[in-house]
C-alpha positions in Angstrom: -95.9 -6.6 -52.0 -96.3 -9.5 -54.6 -95.2 -8.8 -58.3 -95.8 -10.6 -61.4 -93.9 -10.6 -64.9 -94.5 -12.8 -67.9 -91.3 -13.5 -69.8 -93.0 -15.4 -72.6 -96.4 -16.9 -73.2 -96.8 -19.4 -76.2 -95.6 -22.1 -78.1 -92.1 -20.2 -78.5 -91.7 -20.4 -74.8 -93.5 -19.9 -71.5 -92.0 -18.5 -68.2 -93.8 -16.6 -65.4 -92.2 -15.0 -62.4 -93.9 -14.2 -59.0 -91.7 -12.4 -56.4 -91.7 -10.3 -53.3 -89.0 -8.3 -51.6 -87.6 -11.5 -50.0 -88.8 -14.6 -52.0 -89.6 -15.7 -55.5 -90.7 -18.4 -57.9 -90.7 -19.3 -61.5 -93.5 -21.0 -63.1 -92.1 -23.0 -66.2 -88.8 -22.3 -67.8 -89.4 -22.8 -71.6 -87.5 -19.7 -72.8 -83.7 -19.7 -73.5 -81.5 -18.9 -70.5 -79.7 -16.3 -72.4 -82.9 -14.3 -73.2 -84.1 -14.8 -69.7 -80.9 -13.4 -68.3 -81.2 -10.4 -70.5 -84.8 -9.9 -69.4 -83.8 -10.1 -65.7 -81.1 -7.6 -66.2 -83.2 -5.2 -68.0 -85.7 -5.2 -65.0 -83.0 -5.0 -62.5 -83.6 -8.5 -61.4 -81.0 -11.3 -60.5 -81.1 -14.9 -61.1 -79.4 -15.4 -57.7 -82.8 -14.1 -56.1 -84.8 -17.0 -57.5 -85.8 -19.4 -54.8 -88.2 -22.0 -56.4 -89.3 -23.3 -59.8 -92.8 -24.8 -60.5 -93.4 -26.8 -63.5 -96.9 -27.2 -65.1 -96.0 -30.0 -67.7 -93.3 -31.6 -69.7 -93.7 -30.1 -73.1 -90.5 -28.4 -74.4 -92.2 -24.9 -74.5 -92.5 -25.1 -70.8 -89.4 -27.0 -69.7 -86.7 -26.4 -72.3 -84.3 -24.6 -69.9 -85.5 -26.0 -66.6 -82.5 -28.3 -66.1 -79.9 -25.7 -66.9 -81.2 -23.1 -64.6 -82.0 -25.5 -61.8 -78.4 -27.0 -62.0 -76.5 -23.8 -62.4 -78.3 -21.9 -59.6 -79.1 -25.0 -57.3 -82.8 -24.4 -57.6 -85.4 -26.9 -56.4 -87.9 -27.8 -59.0 -91.4 -28.9 -57.9 -93.9 -30.9 -60.0 -95.5 -34.2 -60.2 -93.8 -37.5 -60.4 -95.2 -38.0 -64.0 -94.0 -34.6 -65.1 -90.5 -35.2 -63.7 -90.4 -38.5 -65.8 -91.6 -36.7 -68.9 -88.9 -34.1 -68.4 -86.3 -36.8 -68.2 -87.5 -38.4 -71.5 -87.8 -35.0 -73.3 -84.9 -34.8 -75.8 -85.3 -31.0 -75.8 -84.3 -30.8 -72.3 -80.6 -31.2 -72.9 -79.5 -30.8 -69.3 -81.5 -32.9 -67.0 -82.5 -31.8 -63.4 -80.0 -33.1 -60.9 -81.6 -35.6 -58.5 -81.1 -33.3 -55.5 -83.2 -30.6 -57.2 -86.1 -33.0 -58.0 -89.1 -32.3 -55.6 -92.3 -34.4 -56.0 -95.7 -32.7 -55.4 -99.2 -34.2 -55.5 -102.2 -32.7 -57.1 -104.7 -31.4 -54.6 -102.1 -31.4 -51.7 -101.0 -27.8 -50.7 -97.4 -27.1 -49.7 -95.4 -24.1 -48.6 -92.4 -22.6 -50.3 -91.2 -19.7 -48.2 -93.8 -17.1 -48.4 -95.9 -18.9 -50.8 -98.5 -21.5 -50.2 -99.1 -23.5 -53.3 -102.0 -25.8 -54.3 -101.4 -27.9 -57.5 -104.6 -29.2 -59.4 -105.1 -31.2 -62.4 -105.4 -29.7 -65.9 -106.4 -31.8 -68.9 -103.7 -31.9 -71.6 -102.0 -34.3 -74.0 -98.8 -34.2 -72.0 -97.4 -36.8 -69.5 -99.2 -34.9 -66.7 -100.3 -31.3 -66.4 -101.0 -29.1 -63.4 -102.4 -25.7 -62.6 -101.3 -23.7 -59.6 -103.0 -21.6 -57.2 -100.4 -19.5 -55.2 -101.2 -17.6 -52.1 -99.1 -14.9 -50.6 -100.3 -13.0 -47.8 -103.9 -12.0 -48.7 -103.4 -12.4 -52.5 -104.4 -15.4 -54.5 -102.9 -15.9 -57.9 -103.9 -18.7 -60.2 -102.4 -20.0 -63.4 -104.1 -22.4 -65.8 -102.4 -23.0 -69.2 -102.6 -25.6 -71.9 -106.1 -26.7 -71.1 -108.1 -29.0 -73.1 -111.3 -28.3 -71.1 -112.5 -26.6 -67.9 -113.1 -29.2 -65.0 -115.2 -28.9 -61.9 -112.0 -28.6 -59.8 -111.0 -25.6 -61.8 -114.2 -23.9 -61.0 -113.3 -23.4 -57.4 -109.7 -22.1 -58.2 -111.1 -19.7 -60.7 -113.4 -18.5 -58.0 -110.8 -18.1 -55.4 -108.4 -16.2 -57.6 -107.7 -12.4 -57.3 -105.4 -12.7 -60.2 -105.9 -15.1 -63.1 -103.7 -16.3 -65.8 -105.8 -18.5 -68.2 -105.2 -19.8 -71.6 -107.1 -18.3 -74.7 -105.3 -20.3 -77.3 -107.3 -20.1 -80.5 -110.3 -18.8 -82.3 -112.2 -22.0 -83.5 -113.1 -20.4 -86.8 -109.4 -19.4 -87.5 -108.3 -22.9 -86.7 -110.9 -24.7 -88.7 -110.3 -22.3 -91.8 -106.5 -22.4 -91.4 -103.8 -24.5 -92.9 -103.1 -26.9 -90.0 -103.4 -30.6 -91.0 -106.6 -32.3 -90.0 -104.9 -34.4 -87.2 -103.4 -31.2 -85.6 -106.8 -29.5 -85.7 -108.4 -32.5 -84.0 -105.6 -32.5 -81.3 -106.1 -28.8 -80.4 -109.9 -29.1 -80.3 -109.8 -32.3 -78.2 -110.7 -32.5 -74.5 -106.9 -32.8 -74.1 -106.0 -30.0 -76.4 -106.1 -26.3 -75.9 -108.8 -23.7 -74.7 -110.5 -21.5 -77.2 -111.2 -17.8 -76.8 -114.8 -18.7 -76.5 -114.2 -21.4 -73.8 -112.0 -19.1 -72.0 -114.5 -16.1 -71.8 -117.2 -18.5 -70.7 -115.0 -19.9 -68.0 -114.1 -16.5 -66.6 -117.8 -15.3 -66.8 -119.2 -18.2 -65.1 -116.7 -19.1 -62.4 -115.1 -15.8 -61.4 -116.3 -14.0 -58.3 -116.1 -10.4 -57.0 -112.6 -11.4 -55.6 -111.2 -11.2 -59.1 -109.1 -8.1 -59.9 -107.2 -8.8 -63.0 -107.1 -11.5 -65.8 -104.2 -12.2 -68.2 -104.9 -14.3 -71.4 -102.1 -16.6 -72.1 -100.7 -19.1 -74.6 -102.2 -17.4 -77.7 -101.7 -19.3 -81.0 -99.6 -17.3 -83.5 -101.4 -18.8 -86.5 -105.0 -19.3 -85.1 -105.6 -16.3 -82.9 -104.7 -12.6 -82.6 -104.4 -10.6 -79.5 -107.0 -8.2 -80.3 -109.5 -10.9 -81.5 -109.0 -12.8 -78.1 -109.5 -9.6 -76.1 -112.6 -8.5 -78.0 -114.2 -12.1 -78.2 -113.9 -12.5 -74.3 -115.0 -8.9 -73.5 -118.2 -9.7 -75.6 -118.9 -13.0 -73.7 -118.2 -11.2 -70.4 -120.7 -8.3 -71.4 -123.4 -11.2 -72.1 -123.0 -12.0 -68.5 -123.3 -8.6 -67.2 -119.4 -8.2 -66.7 -117.4 -5.3 -68.0 -113.7 -5.7 -68.5 -111.8 -2.7 -67.2 -114.5 -2.0 -64.7 -115.3 -5.3 -62.9 -111.6 -6.4 -63.3 -108.7 -5.7 -65.6 -108.2 -7.8 -68.8 -104.9 -8.1 -70.7 -103.3 -10.3 -73.3 -99.7 -11.6 -72.6 -97.4 -11.4 -75.5 -95.7 -14.5 -76.9 -92.1 -13.4 -77.0 -92.0 -10.0 -75.3 -91.9 -9.5 -71.6 -94.9 -8.0 -69.9 -94.6 -5.0 -67.5 -94.2 -5.6 -63.9 -97.6 -6.0 -62.3 -98.2 -5.1 -58.6 -100.6 -7.5 -57.1 -102.1 -5.9 -54.1 
């Protein structure tokens, strides 16, 4: 059985864990290792059982600890050449990934990691490069899309294939525009290479999800320009306008910024 945990989702640090009885992978390591070790211990998990690391992009809240955990536990790190270059240039990544642990992948080219078949795809964001991941394990398809400026046609297909979907609902546009962020930062967030709003997220789910979808987690919520209840209610309202009912057609939950989620069983 495939299981999923979020160990952090937001600008304070992102880290997601997929695992079976015999295999596992981390997606992003933007949380501190001390905190991550504590969380693993609390869940009865071991760092020694992590087999692979996938990285979405090179911003610090996604890669801060990737070099440390990769080097300490001899873990291969898979991402695009541009993201690896960005990690090497990022001063927030104090320990760089050892060359023997650097593995280059290409968007649109599936590859196999143990029990997982992984397909990376492009995600527009103002990082060096950014990829989403569709991960198949047995009959289950898990998809993660974070730090999204806008939804592309390529993403339509991956959302449609997903049984389980993690997707960004970063901000309420009204809260952002009325808030205290400087103008340049508001423009950056709202740009086609910025972050996905609640409305855009809800519309993407409603328009492109299929009856294969069983559960959605909203990720990377802004602390200043969003609220978990607001994100959930906004998206539920959009879904209803398309004839979809969260909790009936599929589950819907908001991932917390700094608190680990429960262990979800993906069947």
